[in-house]
N, CA, C and O atoms as a GROMACS GRO file, in nm:
protein
  484
    1MET      N    1   8.857   9.746   8.457
    1MET     CA    2   8.818   9.868   8.525
    1MET      C    3   8.942   9.951   8.555
    1MET      O    4   9.041   9.901   8.608
    2SER      N    5   8.936  10.077   8.520
    2SER     CA    6   9.048  10.166   8.554
    2SER      C    7   9.036  10.205   8.702
    2SER      O    8   8.929  10.198   8.762
    3HIS      N    9   9.148  10.244   8.758
    3HIS     CA   10   9.148  10.280   8.899
    3HIS      C   11   9.074  10.413   8.919
    3HIS      O   12   9.089  10.504   8.838
    4PRO      N   13   8.994  10.425   9.027
    4PRO     CA   14   8.912  10.547   9.046
    4PRO      C   15   8.989  10.669   9.096
    4PRO      O   16   8.939  10.781   9.085
    5MET      N   17   9.108  10.651   9.150
    5MET     CA   18   9.177  10.764   9.213
    5MET      C   19   9.206  10.880   9.117
    5MET      O   20   9.180  10.995   9.154
    6PRO      N   21   9.258  10.856   8.998
    6PRO     CA   22   9.283  10.970   8.908
    6PRO      C   23   9.156  11.052   8.878
    6PRO      O   24   9.162  11.175   8.872
    7GLU      N   25   9.044  10.984   8.860
    7GLU     CA   26   8.920  11.057   8.831
    7GLU      C   27   8.870  11.135   8.953
    7GLU      O   28   8.828  11.250   8.940
    8VAL      N   29   8.876  11.073   9.071
    8VAL     CA   30   8.835  11.143   9.192
    8VAL      C   31   8.923  11.267   9.213
    8VAL      O   32   8.872  11.375   9.244
    9LEU      N   33   9.054  11.251   9.195
    9LEU     CA   34   9.144  11.366   9.213
    9LEU      C   35   9.125  11.472   9.106
    9LEU      O   36   9.147  11.590   9.131
   10GLN      N   37   9.084  11.432   8.987
   10GLN     CA   38   9.055  11.530   8.882
   10GLN      C   39   8.936  11.617   8.924
   10GLN      O   40   8.938  11.739   8.907
   11HIS      N   41   8.832  11.553   8.979
   11HIS     CA   42   8.715  11.629   9.027
   11HIS      C   43   8.752  11.714   9.149
   11HIS      O   44   8.709  11.829   9.161
   12TRP      N   45   8.833  11.657   9.238
   12TRP     CA   46   8.879  11.731   9.356
   12TRP      C   47   8.956  11.857   9.314
   12TRP      O   48   8.931  11.965   9.367
   13LYS      N   49   9.048  11.842   9.219
   13LYS     CA   50   9.129  11.955   9.172
   13LYS      C   51   9.041  12.062   9.108
   13LYS      O   52   9.060  12.181   9.135
   14ALA      N   53   8.946  12.022   9.026
   14ALA     CA   54   8.857  12.119   8.959
   14ALA      C   55   8.776  12.197   9.063
   14ALA      O   56   8.761  12.319   9.051
   15ALA      N   57   8.724  12.128   9.164
   15ALA     CA   58   8.646  12.195   9.268
   15ALA      C   59   8.736  12.283   9.355
   15ALA      O   60   8.696  12.394   9.392
   16PHE      N   61   8.857  12.236   9.387
   16PHE     CA   62   8.950  12.315   9.467
   16PHE      C   63   8.992  12.441   9.391
   16PHE      O   64   8.982  12.552   9.444
   17ASP      N   65   9.036  12.423   9.267
   17ASP     CA   66   9.082  12.538   9.187
   17ASP      C   67   8.970  12.640   9.166
   17ASP      O   68   8.996  12.760   9.158
   18GLY      N   69   8.846  12.592   9.157
   18GLY     CA   70   8.731  12.681   9.138
   18GLY      C   71   8.673  12.735   9.267
   18GLY      O   72   8.573  12.808   9.264
   19HIS      N   73   8.733  12.701   9.381
   19HIS     CA   74   8.687  12.743   9.514
   19HIS      C   75   8.537  12.716   9.530
   19HIS      O   76   8.458  12.806   9.554
   20ARG      N   77   8.501  12.585   9.513
   20ARG     CA   78   8.362  12.542   9.524
   20ARG      C   79   8.349  12.443   9.641
   20ARG      O   80   8.351  12.322   9.620
   21PRO      N   81   8.335  12.494   9.765
   21PRO     CA   82   8.333  12.408   9.883
   21PRO      C   83   8.220  12.306   9.885
   21PRO      O   84   8.237  12.196   9.938
   22ASP      N   85   8.104  12.339   9.830
   22ASP     CA   86   7.995  12.242   9.828
   22ASP      C   87   8.031  12.121   9.741
   22ASP      O   88   8.003  12.007   9.778
   23GLU      N   89   8.093  12.147   9.627
   23GLU     CA   90   8.138  12.036   9.541
   23GLU      C   91   8.248  11.956   9.609
   23GLU      O   92   8.253  11.834   9.598
   24MET      N   93   8.336  12.027   9.680
   24MET     CA   94   8.442  11.957   9.754
   24MET      C   95   8.380  11.861   9.854
   24MET      O   96   8.416  11.744   9.859
   25ALA      N   97   8.286  11.910   9.934
   25ALA     CA   98   8.223  11.828  10.038
   25ALA      C   99   8.153  11.707   9.977
   25ALA      O  100   8.155  11.599  10.037
   26ASP      N  101   8.092  11.723   9.861
   26ASP     CA  102   8.020  11.612   9.797
   26ASP      C  103   8.114  11.501   9.750
   26ASP      O  104   8.069  11.390   9.723
   27LEU      N  105   8.243  11.529   9.739
   27LEU     CA  106   8.340  11.427   9.699
   27LEU      C  107   8.373  11.332   9.814
   27LEU      O  108   8.439  11.230   9.793
   28PHE      N  109   8.330  11.365   9.936
   28PHE     CA  110   8.362  11.288  10.055
   28PHE      C  111   8.240  11.210  10.102
   28PHE      O  112   8.126  11.248  10.077
   29THR      N  113   8.266  11.097  10.172
   29THR     CA  114   8.158  11.021  10.233
   29THR      C  115   8.102  11.101  10.351
   29THR      O  116   8.169  11.191  10.403
   30ALA      N  117   7.981  11.067  10.392
   30ALA     CA  118   7.919  11.137  10.505
   30ALA      C  119   8.000  11.119  10.634
   30ALA      O  120   7.995  11.205  10.721
   31ASP      N  121   8.073  11.008  10.645
   31ASP     CA  122   8.151  10.980  10.766
   31ASP      C  123   8.301  10.997  10.744
   31ASP      O  124   8.381  10.935  10.813
   32ALA      N  125   8.339  11.080  10.648
   32ALA     CA  126   8.480  11.097  10.611
   32ALA      C  127   8.566  11.144  10.728
   32ALA      O  128   8.521  11.219  10.814
   33LEU      N  129   8.690  11.097  10.728
   33LEU     CA  130   8.793  11.147  10.819
   33LEU      C  131   8.886  11.233  10.736
   33LEU      O  132   8.930  11.192  10.628
   34PHE      N  133   8.917  11.352  10.785
   34PHE     CA  134   8.991  11.451  10.706
   34PHE      C  135   9.101  11.512  10.792
   34PHE      O  136   9.074  11.568  10.898
   35GLN      N  137   9.224  11.502  10.745
   35GLN     CA  138   9.339  11.566  10.811
   35GLN      C  139   9.405  11.655  10.708
   35GLN      O  140   9.478  11.607  10.620
   36GLY      N  141   9.381  11.785  10.717
   36GLY     CA  142   9.440  11.882  10.626
   36GLY      C  143   9.565  11.943  10.687
   36GLY      O  144   9.642  11.874  10.753
   37PHE      N  145   9.586  12.073  10.664
   37PHE     CA  146   9.703  12.142  10.716
   37PHE      C  147   9.696  12.165  10.867
   37PHE      O  148   9.799  12.172  10.934
   38GLY      N  149   9.576  12.176  10.922
   38GLY     CA  150   9.561  12.203  11.064
   38GLY      C  151   9.582  12.078  11.148
   38GLY      O  152   9.588  11.968  11.095
   39PRO      N  153   9.592  12.095  11.280
   39PRO     CA  154   9.619  11.982  11.368
   39PRO      C  155   9.497  11.894  11.396
   39PRO      O  156   9.513  11.778  11.435
   40ALA      N  157   9.376  11.946  11.376
   40ALA     CA  158   9.256  11.871  11.409
   40ALA      C  159   9.218  11.772  11.299
   40ALA      O  160   9.232  11.801  11.180
   41VAL      N  161   9.171  11.655  11.342
   41VAL     CA  162   9.111  11.559  11.249
   41VAL      C  163   8.964  11.594  11.242
   41VAL      O  164   8.894  11.597  11.343
   42LEU      N  165   8.916  11.621  11.121
   42LEU     CA  166   8.776  11.659  11.100
   42LEU      C  167   8.696  11.536  11.058
   42LEU      O  168   8.751  11.442  11.000
   43THR      N  169   8.567  11.539  11.087
   43THR     CA  170   8.480  11.427  11.052
   43THR      C  171   8.356  11.478  10.982
   43THR      O  172   8.289  11.569  11.031
   44GLY      N  173   8.325  11.420  10.866
   44GLY     CA  174   8.200  11.447  10.797
   44GLY      C  175   8.208  11.559  10.694
   44GLY      O  176   8.301  11.639  10.692
   45ARG      N  177   8.107  11.559  10.609
   45ARG     CA  178   8.101  11.654  10.497
   45ARG      C  179   8.093  11.800  10.541
   45ARG      O  180   8.156  11.887  10.481
   46ASP      N  181   8.016  11.827  10.647
   46ASP     CA  182   8.003  11.967  10.691
   46ASP      C  183   8.138  12.022  10.735
   46ASP      O  184   8.171  12.137  10.706
   47ALA      N  185   8.216  11.941  10.804
   47ALA     CA  186   8.350  11.985  10.848
   47ALA      C  187   8.442  12.005  10.728
   47ALA      O  188   8.520  12.100  10.725
   48VAL      N  189   8.432  11.916  10.629
   48VAL     CA  190   8.512  11.930  10.508
   48VAL      C  191   8.474  12.058  10.434
   48VAL      O  192   8.560  12.133  10.388
   49ARG      N  193   8.344  12.082  10.423
   49ARG     CA  194   8.296  12.206  10.358
   49ARG      C  195   8.353  12.329  10.429
   49ARG      O  196   8.403  12.421  10.364
   50GLY      N  197   8.345  12.331  10.561
   50GLY     CA  198   8.397  12.444  10.638
   50GLY      C  199   8.546  12.464  10.617
   50GLY      O  200   8.593  12.577  10.608
   51TYR      N  201   8.620  12.354  10.609
   51TYR     CA  202   8.765  12.363  10.586
   51TYR      C  203   8.792  12.431  10.452
   51TYR      O  204   8.872  12.524  10.444
   52TYR      N  205   8.724  12.386  10.347
   52TYR     CA  206   8.750  12.441  10.214
   52TYR      C  207   8.692  12.581  10.196
   52TYR      O  208   8.742  12.658  10.115
   53GLU      N  209   8.586  12.616  10.271
   53GLU     CA  210   8.536  12.753  10.267
   53GLU      C  211   8.641  12.851  10.316
   53GLU      O  212   8.647  12.965  10.270
   54ALA      N  213   8.725  12.807  10.411
   54ALA     CA  214   8.827  12.894  10.470
   54ALA      C  215   8.952  12.909  10.383
   54ALA      O  216   9.036  12.996  10.409
   55VAL      N  217   8.966  12.826  10.280
   55VAL     CA  218   9.082  12.836  10.191
   55VAL      C  219   9.066  12.961  10.105
   55VAL      O  220   8.960  12.980  10.044
   56PRO      N  221   9.166  13.047  10.099
   56PRO     CA  222   9.154  13.168  10.017
   56PRO      C  223   9.129  13.134   9.870
   56PRO      O  224   9.190  13.043   9.814
   57SER      N  225   9.036  13.208   9.808
   57SER     CA  226   9.013  13.187   9.665
   57SER      C  227   9.140  13.225   9.590
   57SER      O  228   9.218  13.308   9.636
   58GLY      N  229   9.158  13.166   9.477
   58GLY     CA  230   9.279  13.191   9.399
   58GLY      C  231   9.387  13.087   9.420
   58GLY      O  232   9.486  13.085   9.348
   59ARG      N  233   9.369  13.001   9.518
   59ARG     CA  234   9.465  12.892   9.538
   59ARG      C  235   9.437  12.783   9.435
   59ARG      O  236   9.322  12.759   9.397
   60ARG      N  237   9.543  12.718   9.392
   60ARG     CA  238   9.535  12.612   9.293
   60ARG      C  239   9.614  12.492   9.344
   60ARG      O  240   9.698  12.503   9.433
   61ALA      N  241   9.585  12.376   9.284
   61ALA     CA  242   9.654  12.253   9.323
   61ALA      C  243   9.704  12.181   9.198
   61ALA      O  244   9.630  12.163   9.102
   62GLY      N  245   9.831  12.141   9.200
   62GLY     CA  246   9.887  12.053   9.098
   62GLY      C  247   9.898  11.915   9.159
   62GLY      O  248   9.952  11.900   9.269
   63VAL      N  249   9.848  11.813   9.090
   63VAL     CA  250   9.839  11.678   9.145
   63VAL      C  251   9.912  11.578   9.057
   63VAL      O  252   9.895  11.578   8.935
   64THR      N  253   9.993  11.492   9.121
   64THR     CA  254  10.058  11.380   9.052
   64THR      C  255  10.029  11.254   9.132
   64THR      O  256  10.073  11.241   9.246
   65VAL      N  257   9.957  11.160   9.072
   65VAL     CA  258   9.928  11.032   9.137
   65VAL      C  259  10.054  10.948   9.135
   65VAL      O  260  10.119  10.932   9.031
   66LEU      N  261  10.090  10.893   9.252
   66LEU     CA  262  10.213  10.814   9.266
   66LEU      C  263  10.187  10.664   9.271
   66LEU      O  264  10.260  10.586   9.209
   67HIS      N  265  10.084  10.624   9.343
   67HIS     CA  266  10.059  10.482   9.363
   67HIS      C  267   9.912  10.462   9.396
   67HIS      O  268   9.852  10.543   9.466
   68THR      N  269   9.854  10.353   9.345
   68THR     CA  270   9.715  10.321   9.375
   68THR      C  271   9.704  10.174   9.416
   68THR      O  272   9.792  10.093   9.386
   69TYR      N  273   9.596  10.143   9.484
   69TYR     CA  274   9.568  10.005   9.523
   69TYR      C  275   9.416   9.986   9.531
   69TYR      O  276   9.341  10.084   9.536
   70THR      N  277   9.373   9.863   9.530
   70THR     CA  278   9.231   9.830   9.551
   70THR      C  279   9.221   9.720   9.655
   70THR      O  280   9.311   9.637   9.670
   71ILE      N  281   9.110   9.720   9.726
   71ILE     CA  282   9.075   9.613   9.819
   71ILE      C  283   8.934   9.572   9.780
   71ILE      O  284   8.837   9.636   9.819
   72GLY      N  285   8.923   9.465   9.705
   72GLY     CA  286   8.793   9.423   9.655
   72GLY      C  287   8.740   9.523   9.555
   72GLY      O  288   8.816   9.593   9.488
   73ASP      N  289   8.606   9.530   9.545
   73ASP     CA  290   8.546   9.623   9.449
   73ASP      C  291   8.479   9.743   9.516
   73ASP      O  292   8.410   9.821   9.449
   74GLN      N  293   8.498   9.758   9.648
   74GLN     CA  294   8.434   9.867   9.720
   74GLN      C  295   8.532   9.966   9.784
   74GLN      O  296   8.491  10.074   9.827
   75VAL      N  297   8.660   9.929   9.790
   75VAL     CA  298   8.759  10.014   9.856
   75VAL      C  299   8.882  10.027   9.767
   75VAL      O  300   8.929   9.929   9.710
   76ALA      N  301   8.932  10.148   9.757
   76ALA     CA  302   9.054  10.175   9.679
   76ALA      C  303   9.125  10.291   9.747
   76ALA      O  304   9.071  10.356   9.836
   77GLY      N  305   9.246  10.317   9.703
   77GLY     CA  306   9.319  10.429   9.760
   77GLY      C  307   9.450  10.448   9.692
   77GLY      O  308   9.479  10.388   9.589
   78GLY      N  309   9.530  10.534   9.752
   78GLY     CA  310   9.661  10.558   9.695
   78GLY      C  311   9.726  10.683   9.751
   78GLY      O  312   9.681  10.742   9.848
   79PHE      N  313   9.834  10.719   9.683
   79PHE     CA  314   9.917  10.831   9.726
   79PHE      C  315   9.940  10.924   9.607
   79PHE      O  316   9.947  10.881   9.492
   80ALA      N  317   9.952  11.054   9.638
   80ALA     CA  318   9.978  11.155   9.536
   80ALA      C  319  10.067  11.263   9.596
   80ALA      O  320  10.070  11.283   9.717
   81ASP      N  321  10.137  11.331   9.510
   81ASP     CA  322  10.205  11.454   9.547
   81ASP      C  323  10.118  11.570   9.500
   81ASP      O  324  10.067  11.569   9.388
   82VAL      N  325  10.102  11.668   9.587
   82VAL     CA  326  10.020  11.784   9.555
   82VAL      C  327  10.102  11.909   9.587
   82VAL      O  328  10.164  11.919   9.693
   83THR      N  329  10.101  12.003   9.494
   83THR     CA  330  10.161  12.134   9.518
   83THR      C  331  10.051  12.238   9.512
   83THR      O  332   9.988  12.259   9.408
   84PHE      N  333  10.027  12.302   9.626
   84PHE     CA  334   9.931  12.411   9.634
   84PHE      C  335  10.005  12.541   9.609
   84PHE      O  336  10.121  12.556   9.650
   85GLY      N  337   9.940  12.635   9.542
   85GLY     CA  338  10.003  12.764   9.516
   85GLY      C  339   9.901  12.870   9.484
   85GLY      O  340   9.783  12.842   9.466
   86ASP      N  341   9.950  12.995   9.478
   86ASP     CA  342   9.864  13.105   9.436
   86ASP      C  343   9.944  13.205   9.354
   86ASP      O  344  10.065  13.190   9.338
   87ALA      N  345   9.877  13.305   9.302
   87ALA     CA  346   9.940  13.403   9.213
   87ALA      C  347  10.043  13.490   9.284
   87ALA      O  348  10.128  13.551   9.219
   88ASP      N  349  10.038  13.496   9.418
   88ASP     CA  350  10.133  13.577   9.493
   88ASP      C  351  10.263  13.503   9.525
   88ASP      O  352  10.352  13.558   9.590
   89GLY      N  353  10.274  13.378   9.481
   89GLY     CA  354  10.395  13.302   9.502
   89GLY      C  355  10.393  13.208   9.622
   89GLY      O  356  10.490  13.136   9.644
   90TRP      N  357  10.284  13.208   9.699
   90TRP     CA  358  10.273  13.114   9.809
   90TRP      C  359  10.271  12.972   9.752
   90TRP      O  360  10.207  12.946   9.650
   91GLU      N  361  10.341  12.882   9.818
   91GLU     CA  362  10.344  12.743   9.771
   91GLU      C  363  10.360  12.649   9.890
   91GLU      O  364  10.430  12.680   9.986
   92ALA      N  365  10.293  12.536   9.882
   92ALA     CA  366  10.306  12.431   9.984
   92ALA      C  367  10.300  12.296   9.912
   92ALA      O  368  10.206  12.268   9.838
   93ARG      N  369  10.403  12.215   9.936
   93ARG     CA  370  10.407  12.080   9.878
   93ARG      C  371  10.368  11.981   9.986
   93ARG      O  372  10.412  11.990  10.100
   94VAL      N  373  10.282  11.884   9.948
   94VAL     CA  374  10.237  11.782  10.043
   94VAL      C  375  10.235  11.646   9.976
   94VAL      O  376  10.226  11.633   9.853
   95HIS      N  377  10.242  11.545  10.061
   95HIS     CA  378  10.207  11.409  10.020
   95HIS      C  379  10.061  11.392  10.063
   95HIS      O  380  10.023  11.432  10.173
   96LEU      N  381   9.982  11.332   9.977
   96LEU     CA  382   9.840  11.310  10.004
   96LEU      C  383   9.812  11.161   9.999
   96LEU      O  384   9.851  11.093   9.904
   97SER      N  385   9.745  11.111  10.100
   97SER     CA  386   9.698  10.973  10.096
   97SER      C  387   9.546  10.975  10.106
   97SER      O  388   9.488  11.051  10.182
   98LEU      N  389   9.485  10.889  10.026
   98LEU     CA  390   9.340  10.879  10.021
   98LEU      C  391   9.296  10.734  10.037
   98LEU      O  392   9.363  10.642   9.992
   99VAL      N  393   9.183  10.717  10.102
   99VAL     CA  394   9.109  10.591  10.098
   99VAL      C  395   8.976  10.626  10.036
   99VAL      O  396   8.906  10.716  10.082
  100LEU      N  397   8.940  10.554   9.930
  100LEU     CA  398   8.815  10.576   9.859
  100LEU      C  399   8.720  10.461   9.887
  100LEU      O  400   8.762  10.347   9.906
  101ARG      N  401   8.589  10.492   9.889
  101ARG     CA  402   8.488  10.388   9.908
  101ARG      C  403   8.373  10.411   9.812
  101ARG      O  404   8.333  10.525   9.787
  102ARG      N  405   8.320  10.301   9.758
  102ARG     CA  406   8.198  10.311   9.675
  102ARG      C  407   8.086  10.354   9.767
  102ARG      O  408   8.063  10.292   9.871
  103ASP      N  409   8.015  10.459   9.728
  103ASP     CA  410   7.911  10.517   9.811
  103ASP      C  411   7.798  10.563   9.719
  103ASP      O  412   7.816  10.656   9.640
  104ASP      N  413   7.684  10.499   9.729
  104ASP     CA  414   7.569  10.531   9.642
  104ASP      C  415   7.607  10.526   9.494
  104ASP      O  416   7.568  10.613   9.417
  105GLY      N  417   7.684  10.423   9.457
  105GLY     CA  418   7.717  10.402   9.317
  105GLY      C  419   7.832  10.484   9.263
  105GLY      O  420   7.861  10.476   9.143
  106ARG      N  421   7.899  10.561   9.347
  106ARG     CA  422   8.014  10.639   9.300
  106ARG      C  423   8.125  10.634   9.403
  106ARG      O  424   8.104  10.605   9.520
  107TRP      N  425   8.244  10.665   9.356
  107TRP     CA  426   8.360  10.667   9.445
  107TRP      C  427   8.366  10.799   9.519
  107TRP      O  428   8.355  10.906   9.459
  108ARG      N  429   8.383  10.789   9.651
  108ARG     CA  430   8.399  10.909   9.734
  108ARG      C  431   8.519  10.889   9.826
  108ARG      O  432   8.564  10.777   9.849
  109ILE      N  433   8.568  11.000   9.878
  109ILE     CA  434   8.684  10.997   9.968
  109ILE      C  435   8.635  10.966  10.109
  109ILE      O  436   8.555  11.040  10.166
  110ARG      N  437   8.684  10.856  10.165
  110ARG     CA  438   8.650  10.816  10.302
  110ARG      C  439   8.753  10.869  10.401
  110ARG      O  440   8.720  10.904  10.514
  111GLN      N  441   8.880  10.872  10.357
  111GLN     CA  442   8.986  10.921  10.444
  111GLN      C  443   9.084  11.003  10.361
  111GLN      O  444   9.126  10.961  10.253
  112TYR      N  445   9.122  11.120  10.413
  112TYR     CA  446   9.208  11.216  10.344
  112TYR      C  447   9.314  11.261  10.443
  112TYR      O  448   9.281  11.304  10.554
  113HIS      N  449   9.440  11.251  10.405
  113HIS     CA  450   9.547  11.292  10.495
  113HIS      C  451   9.659  11.358  10.415
  113HIS      O  452   9.707  11.301  10.317
  114VAL      N  453   9.701  11.476  10.457
  114VAL     CA  454   9.816  11.542  10.396
  114VAL      C  455   9.930  11.548  10.495
  114VAL      O  456   9.911  11.557  10.616
  115SER      N  457  10.049  11.541  10.440
  115SER     CA  458  10.172  11.554  10.516
  115SER      C  459  10.262  11.650  10.440
  115SER      O  460  10.299  11.623  10.326
  116ARG      N  461  10.297  11.761  10.503
  116ARG     CA  462  10.381  11.861  10.435
  116ARG      C  463  10.518  11.805  10.405
  116ARG      O  464  10.576  11.732  10.484
  117VAL      N  465  10.568  11.841  10.288
  117VAL     CA  466  10.701  11.800  10.246
  117VAL      C  467  10.798  11.909  10.290
  117VAL      O  468  10.782  12.026  10.254
  118ASP      N  469  10.897  11.870  10.367
  118ASP     CA  470  11.000  11.964  10.412
  118ASP      C  471  11.104  11.976  10.301
  118ASP      O  472  11.176  11.880  10.272
  119SER      N  473  11.112  12.092  10.240
  119SER     CA  474  11.203  12.111  10.128
  119SER      C  475  11.350  12.110  10.169
  119SER      O  476  11.438  12.103  10.084
  120ALA      N  477  11.377  12.117  10.299
  120ALA     CA  478  11.515  12.118  10.347
  120ALA      C  479  11.578  11.977  10.349
  120ALA      O  480  11.699  11.962  10.364
  121GLN      N  481  11.495  11.876  10.334
  121GLN     CA  482  11.548  11.738  10.338
  121GLN      C  483  11.603  11.694  10.206
  121GLN      O  484  11.651  11.581  10.194
   0.00000   0.00000   0.00000
């Protein structure tokens, strides 16, 4: 079995780049924990949908998977580097950590956390 993280992130990137918040929310479990750029920890698909609805259209994400792991056959996760950007030159680099869980026969994101990369270091 190949690791599920690259495929989940491929779907995440396609939905993010296409500014499709409903598809984004469907990639998460109903009880997902989500820590994006803001200070609040969000819970659940509706909160995830609202977060991505607020992202300006035209933003894109470049994703590089760094490390993956599995815990049994129901839990997996890993780390990735993500660079968000837009046509106006805005850019933000983050480290992304995910915990994935099998949910109704498919892999979904149970926990999502970004940490901004300080380019001055």
